[in-house]
C-alpha positions in Angstrom: 0.2 -0.1 -0.1 1.5 3.1 -1.0 1.2 6.4 1.3 0.6 9.4 -0.1 1.0 12.6 2.7 -2.3 14.2 2.1 -3.1 18.4 2.4 -7.0 19.7 2.1 -7.4 23.4 1.6 -11.2 24.3 2.4 -10.5 27.7 0.5 -13.8 29.9 -0.6 -12.7 33.6 0.1 -11.5 33.7 -3.3 -14.3 33.5 -4.9 -18.0 34.1 -5.0 -19.4 30.2 -5.6 -21.1 28.4 -2.8 -19.7 25.7 -1.3 -16.1 25.4 -2.8 -14.5 25.7 0.4 -16.2 22.2 1.8 -14.8 20.0 -1.0 -11.6 19.0 0.9 -14.2 18.1 3.9 -15.9 15.9 1.9 -13.2 13.8 0.1 -11.4 13.7 3.8 -14.5 11.6 4.5 -15.7 10.1 1.5 -16.2 6.2 1.6 -16.2 6.0 -2.1 -12.8 7.0 -2.4 -11.0 5.9 0.0 -12.5 2.3 -0.7 -11.4 3.5 -4.4 -7.6 4.6 -3.5 -7.4 1.3 -1.6 -8.4 -0.8 -3.7 -5.4 1.0 -6.4 -3.4 0.3 -3.5 -4.1 3.5 -2.1 -4.3 5.5 0.9 -5.0 9.0 1.4 -2.6 10.4 4.7 -4.5 13.6 5.6 -1.9 15.6 8.2 -3.9 18.5 8.1 -7.1 20.2 6.9 -6.6 23.2 6.6 -9.2 26.0 7.2 -9.3 30.3 6.5 -10.0 32.8 10.0 -13.8 33.6 9.2 -13.7 37.2 11.1 -11.0 38.3 9.1 -11.0 40.8 6.1 -11.3 38.0 2.3 -6.7 39.4 2.2 -6.4 38.5 4.6 -7.1 35.2 5.3 -6.1 34.1 2.2 -2.7 35.7 2.6 -3.5 32.9 5.9 -4.4 30.1 3.6 -1.5 30.2 1.7 1.2 30.7 4.6 -0.4 27.4 6.1 -0.2 26.2 2.5 2.9 27.4 1.4 4.7 24.8 5.1 2.9 22.0 4.8 4.1 22.0 0.9 7.6 23.0 1.6 8.2 20.7 5.2 6.6 18.0 2.6 9.7 18.4 -0.6 12.1 19.1 2.9 11.0 15.5 3.8 10.4 13.8 0.2 7.3 12.6 0.3 5.1 12.8 -2.5 2.2 15.3 -1.7 -1.4 15.9 -2.5 -3.2 18.8 -2.4 -7.2 18.4 -2.5 -8.4 22.7 -2.8 -11.3 24.3 -2.7 -10.5 27.3 -4.4 -7.3 27.7 -6.5 -5.8 31.0 -5.0 -4.4 28.2 -2.7 -1.5 27.2 -5.0 0.3 30.3 -4.7 0.9 28.6 -1.6 1.7 24.8 -2.7 3.9 26.4 -4.8 5.9 29.0 -3.0 6.6 26.3 -0.4 7.3 24.4 -2.9 10.0 26.6 -4.4 11.6 27.3 -1.2 12.6 23.7 -0.3 13.9 22.9 -3.3 18.4 22.5 -2.8 20.3 24.2 -4.1 19.2 26.7 -5.8 17.3 24.4 -8.3 14.1 25.5 -9.9 10.5 23.6 -10.8 8.7 23.6 -13.8 5.0 24.2 -13.5 2.0 22.3 -15.8 -1.1 24.5 -15.2 -4.2 22.1 -16.1 -6.6 25.1 -16.1 -9.9 26.2 -18.0 -8.9 30.0 -17.5 -5.6 31.7 -17.6 -6.2 32.7 -13.7 -3.9 35.9 -14.7 -5.4 38.3 -13.5 -4.1 41.7 -11.3 -6.4 43.0 -8.7 -5.4 46.3 -11.8 -7.1 44.3 -14.1 -9.4 41.5 -12.2 -13.6 42.5 -13.9 -14.4 40.6 -10.8 -12.0 40.9 -8.0 -11.6 37.2 -6.9 -8.4 35.7 -6.2 -9.1 32.4 -7.9 -8.7 34.6 -10.9 -5.4 35.8 -10.1 -3.1 32.8 -8.8 -0.3 32.9 -12.4 -0.1 35.5 -12.3 1.2 36.2 -8.4 3.3 33.1 -9.1 5.4 34.4 -12.0 5.9 37.7 -9.4 3.3 39.9 -11.8 0.6 41.0 -8.9 0.1 44.6 -7.5 0.6 45.4 -4.4 -2.2 43.7 -2.7 -2.1 40.6 -4.5 2.0 40.4 -3.8 0.9 40.5 -0.3 -1.1 38.1 -0.7 1.7 35.8 -2.0 3.6 36.9 0.3 7.1 35.2 -0.9 9.7 36.2 -2.8 10.4 33.2 -4.9 8.6 32.7 -8.5 8.5 30.8 -10.7 10.3 31.6 -14.5 8.1 32.2 -17.7 9.9 29.7 -19.2 9.1 26.8 -16.8 5.0 27.4 -16.9 3.0 25.6 -19.6 -1.2 26.2 -18.8 -3.4 23.7 -21.0 -7.2 23.5 -21.4 -7.4 26.9 -21.6 -10.4 27.9 -22.8 -11.8 31.0 -20.9 -9.8 34.5 -20.4 -9.7 37.9 -20.8 -7.8 40.5 -22.7 -5.8 41.5 -20.5 -5.1 38.4 -18.8 -3.4 37.0 -22.5 -1.2 40.0 -22.6 0.3 39.1 -18.9 1.2 36.0 -19.8 2.5 36.8 -23.5 4.9 39.4 -22.5 5.6 37.0 -20.0 6.2 33.8 -22.5 4.5 31.3 -21.1 3.2 28.1 -23.4 -0.1 28.6 -23.3 -2.4 25.8 -25.3 -5.7 26.5 -25.7 -8.6 24.1 -25.8 -8.3 24.1 -29.9 -5.3 22.5 -30.0 -6.5 19.3 -28.0 -9.9 18.1 -29.8 -8.2 15.3 -30.9 -8.4 12.0 -30.0 -4.9 11.5 -27.5 -4.6 15.0 -29.0 -3.6 15.7 -24.4 -2.0 13.5 -23.6 1.2 14.0 -27.0 0.7 17.6 -25.6 1.3 16.7 -21.9 4.3 14.7 -22.6 5.8 16.8 -24.5 5.6 19.9 -22.5 6.3 17.6 -18.9 9.7 17.1 -21.3 9.9 20.4 -22.2 9.6 21.5 -19.0 12.6 19.2 -17.7 15.4 20.7 -19.8 15.2 23.4 -18.3 14.1 22.9 -15.0 15.0 20.4 -12.2 11.4 19.1 -10.9 7.5 18.9 -12.0 5.1 19.5 -10.4 0.9 19.4 -11.4 -1.9 21.5 -10.3 -4.6 20.3 -11.9 -8.5 23.2 -11.5 -11.2 20.4 -12.2 -13.2 22.8 -14.5 -10.5 21.7 -17.2 -12.5 19.2 -17.7 -15.2 19.3 -19.4 -18.9 19.6 -17.5 -20.1 16.5 -18.5 -17.4 14.0 -16.5 -17.2 16.7 -13.3 -19.8 19.0 -12.7 -18.9 19.7 -9.2 -17.1 22.7 -10.4 -18.0 26.9 -9.0 -17.0 27.8 -12.7 -18.2 25.4 -15.4 -16.7 26.0 -18.8 -18.1 23.8 -22.1 -16.2 21.9 -24.2 -13.2 20.8 -21.7 -10.9 17.9 -21.8 -12.2 14.3 -21.6 -11.8 13.1 -17.3 -10.7 9.5 -19.4 -7.9 11.8 -21.8 -7.1 13.3 -18.7 -7.2 10.3 -16.7 -4.8 8.0 -19.2 -2.3 11.3 -19.6 -1.3 11.4 -16.0 -1.0 7.4 -16.2 1.7 8.6 -18.8 4.0 10.7 -16.6 3.1 8.5 -13.5 6.9 7.9 -12.0 8.9 10.3 -13.1 11.4 10.7 -10.7 11.4 14.2 -10.7 7.8 15.0 -9.9 7.2 16.2 -6.6 3.4 16.6 -6.3 -0.1 17.0 -7.8 -2.7 19.7 -6.7 -6.8 19.2 -8.0 -8.5 22.4 -6.8 -12.1 24.0 -7.3 -13.7 20.6 -6.4 -17.6 22.5 -5.4 -20.1 19.4 -3.7 -23.0 21.8 -4.1 -22.6 20.4 -7.9 -21.6 17.3 -7.3 -24.0 14.2 -9.3 -24.3 10.4 -7.3 -20.4 11.4 -6.8 -19.6 10.9 -10.5 -16.9 14.0 -9.9 -15.8 12.1 -6.9 -14.8 9.4 -8.9 -13.0 11.3 -11.3 -10.5 12.9 -8.9 -10.0 9.2 -7.2 -9.0 8.5 -11.1 -6.1 11.0 -11.5 -5.1 10.7 -8.0 -4.5 7.0 -8.9 -3.2 7.2 -12.4 -0.4 9.0 -11.2 0.0 7.5 -7.7 -1.9 4.1 -8.0 0.1 0.5 -8.2 -0.8 0.2 -11.6 0.0 3.7 -13.3 2.5 3.3 -16.0 5.9 4.3 -15.4 6.7 7.3 -17.3 8.8 7.2 -20.2 9.3 11.0 -22.5 8.1 10.3 -26.2 11.8 10.2 -27.6 13.4 7.8 -24.7 13.2 4.4 -24.4 14.5 4.8 -20.6 12.7 6.0 -18.1 12.3 8.9 -18.9 15.0 11.5 -17.5 16.3 13.6 -20.1 20.1 13.2 -21.1 20.6 16.5 -21.7 20.4 17.5 -17.8 22.2 17.3 -15.2 22.2 15.1 -12.9 19.2 16.2 -9.8 20.3 15.4 -6.4 17.4 12.9 -4.7 15.6 14.5 -2.0 16.4 12.6 0.8 14.0 12.1 4.2 14.5 14.6 7.2 15.5 13.1 10.5 
């Protein structure tokens, strides 16, 4: 039985959609998710369920959750535990991946795959809604205004060349302008409609990132998936990635020795239908971490998927 360090982030303050903050609580108590993970040789070991201070102003509450998430992700990376963060709204990604970057040895670099229907690249100066869950990409890139930077709370940022967005299909011009200016690679749904295209693009993106980054993370907003397969999201967008395609693609990168962890955000129980989304979340986790996952091989590799042109990467050793 493989144990996966799991942290819930009960965040809903960064958006306006219903019960998203309850998502991690529902998943932690779900017998169906537990049974499915066990059937795949997995046990989710819950280290914490992080909650916001309801008395605080929204920006302060989101900033506090990001700080809490950063402490846990940093500790898990230092202890060499493969991790899983299960979020409410996606703003907590600023904490998760900031903490990861702070824990990497010898100034090693993080490559991040961001799977989302939205660009999440607004700042408080460009947002039409004021919702912080539409800003984490800008925050991670260090492109935010003063308020967003205060919420982000860190001094380490993702390099634009070490970030790839997949599945995008709903965004505002200001977000595209920011990402174009930074040079971030964005692969929209228009490039992913052919059968198997998502798997190919994910493998290509991982190979490309690991030519320049040292470690890899995966951040999934469930609204990247077609609402027919994942109805329990706060901001559904039609025409998304088929759930089975995403599961297959994650299985193709399973076993990559440079993969540190995965985050799944924006599960909104209010819109669930017969545990359809919960089951899919279990399938995503099992695809990456389960006993039946295929071992990662890069598109051009006959070996185990590490890039032969990269410098040796130190193993992250557990703390004593």
